[in-house]
N, C-alpha and C positions, 0 to 999 in steps of 0.2 A: 143688305149684303155687304160684307167687308171688302174693301178695295186694296187692302194691304197685300204685298207680295208674299209668297210662301216663306216659311222660316229659313229654309236652306238658301234661298236667294238672298235674304237679308244677311245671313252669315257670310256668304261669298262677297257681297257688296261691301260689308264692313271690313273684311280682311283685305280686299283690294284697295279700298280707300286708305286703310292704315299703312299698307306697304308703300303706296304712292307718296303719302305724306312723309313717311320715314325716309324714303329715298331722297326726296327733294330737300328735306331738312339736313341730311348729311351733305348733299351737294352744296347747299348755301352756307352752312356753318362749319364745314370741315376744317378751315384754317384755324378756328378758335376752339375746337372741341378736343384737341390732343391732350391738354392738361386734365380735362375732365375724364377722358377715357383712361388715362394713366392712373388717375385717382381711383376710378372704379376698379381697375385691375388690382391696385394695392389694397383697397378695402375688401375685395373679394378674397384675396390671398390671406389677409390677416384676420378675417372674421372668426375662423376657428380658434385662434389664439385668444382673441378678446372674449369669446364665449367661454373658454376654459377659465380665464381669469375671473369672469363674472360668477362662475360656479364656486370659486374660492372666496367670494365676497367682495371683490374689487368692483366699484361702480364702472359701468360700461363706458361712460364718458371719460373717466380718468384713465382707464386701461387703453382706450383708443388714443388719447393724447400722448400717453407715455410711449406707446408703440410707434406712433407717427414721428415723434421727436427723436426717438432712438434711431429709427431707420434713416431719417434724413440727416441726422448728425453724423452717423457712420458714413453715409455717402459723401457728405461735404468734407469730412476728415480724410477719407480715402482720396477724393479729388485733389485736395490741397497737398497731400503728401506726394501724389503722382504728378501734379502739375509741372514742377520744374523738369522732371525727366521727360514728360510728354512734350513740353515746349522745346527742350533740347533736341529731341529726336525729330520733331516736325521741322525745326530749322535745318537739321542735317538732311532731311528728305528734300527740302527745297534747294539746298545748296548742291546736292548731288544729282538732282533731276537732269541737268544737261549731260552729266557723265552717263547716267542710265540710258538716256535717249541715244547717245552715241553708241553704247554697247548694243542696244536693240537694233540700231541701224546697221551696224557691222554684222550682227548675227543674221539679219534678214538678207543682207547682200551675200554673205557666205552661203546661205541655204540656196538662194536663187542661182548663184554661180555654179554650185554643185548640180542643180537641176539642169542648168544650161549645158554643162559638160556631159550629162547623162542623156538628155533627150534632144540636144541640138538647139541651135539658135532659131530654128523655125518655131519651136514651142515657146521658148523663153528667150527673147531677144534682149539686147543691151538696154534699150529704153525702158522696157518693162522692169528689168532688174533694178535700174537706177530709180525709177519711180516708186517701186514697192519698198525698197530700202529707205528712201527718203521719207515716204509716208509713214513707215513704221516708227521712225524716230519722232516725227511730228505728232503722231497720235499719242505716244507716250507723254510727250511734253504737254499736250492739251489735257490729258487725263490728270496728270499731276497738278497742273495749274488750276484745273477745275476743283480738285479736292481741296487744295489750299485756300482757294477763294470761298468755297463753301464753309470751311472751318472758320474762317475769319469774317464771313459776310455778316452784314447787319441783320438780315432777316433770320439767319441761323442763331445769332446771339439773342435776338428778341424771343425766338421760340424757346431757347434754352432758359432764359430768364423767366419766361412765363411758366415753364415747367417747374423751375425751382421755387417760384413764389406761389403760384396758384395751386399746384398739385398737393402740397401738404395741407393747405387749408381745406380744399374740397375733400381730400382723402379723410381728414378728421371727421368732418360732418357726415360723410357717407358711412364711415365705419361706426360712428356713434349711433346713427339711426338705421343701420342695416336691417335689423330684425323688424323694426316698425315698418320700413318700406316694403320688405318682402311679405310681411303679414297683410299690408294694405293691398298689394298686388294680388295676393292669394284671395282676398275677399272680393275682388272684381271678377274672378273666374266664373264662367257659366256653371251653375250647380249641376247641370245634367252631365257634364263631362269633367267635373273637377277631379275625380279619381284618376282618369287617364292622363289629364294634363299634369297632375302632381307626379305621377309615375314617370312620365317622360322628362319632367324638370329634374327629378332626382337622378335620372340616368345621365342627363346632360351635365349636372353638377358633379357627378362621380368622375366622368371622363375629363371634364374641363379642369377640375381641381387637381387631378393627378397630373395632367399635362402642364398646367401653369406652374405649380409649386415644384414638381419634379424637374421641369425644363429649366427653371430659374437656378436651382441648385447645380444642375449639370453644367450650365453655362458658366457659373461662378468657378466651379472646380476646374473646368477646361481652360478658362481664361487665365486663372492663376498658374496652372501648370505650364501652359505654352509661354506665357510671359516670362516666368522665371527660368524655364528650360532654355528658351532661345537667347535670353540675356546671359545666362551662365556660360553657354558655349561661345559667346562672343559676337553674335550677330548684332550689327550696329542698330538696326531698327527692330530688334527682337521684342521690345516692350509693346510697341504699337501693333506689330504683326500678331503677336501672341494674344493680346487683348481683343483685337478684331476677330481673330479666328475663334476664340472662345465665345464671344458675344454672338457672332453670326451662326454658331452651331445650333441655335434654335430652329434654323432653316435646315432641314435634312440635307446632308452632303455639301451644302454650299460653304459653310464655315471651314470644313476640312479641305475641300478642293481649293478654294481661294487662298486660305492661309498656307496650305502646303506649297502651292505653286509660287506664291509670293515669297515665302521664306527660302525656298530652293533657288529661285531666281536671284534674290539678293545675295544669297550665300555664294553662288557662282560668280557674281560680280565683285564680291568683296574679297574672298579668300583666294590666294594665289595657287593653292594646291587643293586636292580633293579631300584632304583630311577635315577641313572645316565644313565642307559640304556634307561629308559623311556624318559628322557630329550633328548638324542640323537635321539631316535625314533620320538619324536615330531618335532624336527628340520627337519628331513627327510620328515615327513608327510606334514608339512606346505610347504616345498620346492616343493613337488609333486603337491600340490594344486596350488601354485603360477605358476609353470611351465605349468600345464595343462589348467588352467582356466584364467590366467592373462597374463603371459609373452608371451607365444606362440600365443594365439588368437589375442592379441593387436599388436604384432610386426610382426608376419608372416601372420596371417589371413588365407585366402583361396587362396593366390597368388601363393603358391608353389605347383606345380603339380608333386611332387616327392614322390611316396609312400615310407613308411619307409622300407619295405622289399627291394625295389630296391636300396635305399641308402645304406643299410647294405651290400647287395651283391656287389655293386660297390666298396665300401671301402675295403672290404675283398679281392676282386679280384684284385683291383689296388695295394694293399699292397703286395699281394702274387707275383704279376708280376714284380713290379718296386720298392717295398719298400716304403720309405717315399714319394718319388716323385709320386708314384702311388696313394697314399692316397690323395695328394693334387690335382691330376688331376681327381680323381674318380668322383666327383660330376659334374664338367663341362662336362665330357664325358657322364655321365649318363643322364644329362639334354638334351644334344644334341641327344643322341640315342632315348630318349623318344619323343622328338619333331618330329624327322624324322620318327619314327614308327607310330605316330599318323597321320602324313602327308600322308604316303604311305597307311595307313589303309583307310583314307578318299578317296584317289584315287582308291583304290581297290573296296570299296563299291559303288563307282559311275561308275565303269567300266563294260563293257559287260562280263568280266570274272566272276563277281559276279551276275549281273542282269540277269534275264531271257529274252533272246531276243524275244521270242514269246509273253510274257506278255507285253514287252515294245512296240512291234509293234501294 
């Protein structure tokens, strides 16, 4: 008599062990996995281009090398061209941080004084007003000093160098061997469920490819527009604010809200009249129109079945669990979970557990 556990128990045990091993591996190796995850995203995004070049007779290794070199040469050239302006604006931000802290402190004091006049000293007394206004300026100074220390910190520079050096090498090998690796993984699938697994993998690939490639193009367009627009209207830190707003737009609403609030706050601190603030506001308003009615509908359309709330939660949860690596893995994991949840929901709605057996009979 066989003592082996039933097949479904073996499957559950195997899935549980695999998930536990995967979780602990991410926990232990998260600090060094960021270049590999970035290389995986690049290889995934560029695989269709390499496949098309292969159909034209270009060897896959040569096509992968040419694409990787072209992408990173363009990134380095872009960084070298922007570096002097970014360095100038970062220095300007550091020099003006005490002035901004003073402005925030004065604004907080004025708001609390108005509240004190309206509700009386019993609700807002002088000590609370002085404390809140002083802490507002101190908090801004701490935030600005933290940002500048992170930009120039040794660990940040090490991570940047590892991304620059390791990511192109790993990306080339992944892109060159992509078809072989996916074919090998496909050969490991259980033959009984290979059709269902392939169908769900194709659905995940459809949603994820639309999001990754479409979102990358949207971020580039928005970063270029905001950086140029805010710089043209004369905002001192327009380049940094515009690039940050465009890059952060892959997080729904976050890039627009943070970029808009920062740009308007800096404009009110810089321009003596409301004309400059209105120009900055017009740039932001036109950007929202382009984002909502031109860029996203034309590039992404209705192919992405990732709700904005789900994407925000996934990014925050991934960042809290695994830092920068978790942010990069958040959307692929969210897309996978979404497809699997819809698959199992369809199975449930067609099962006797949901249907009424008497009505079905």
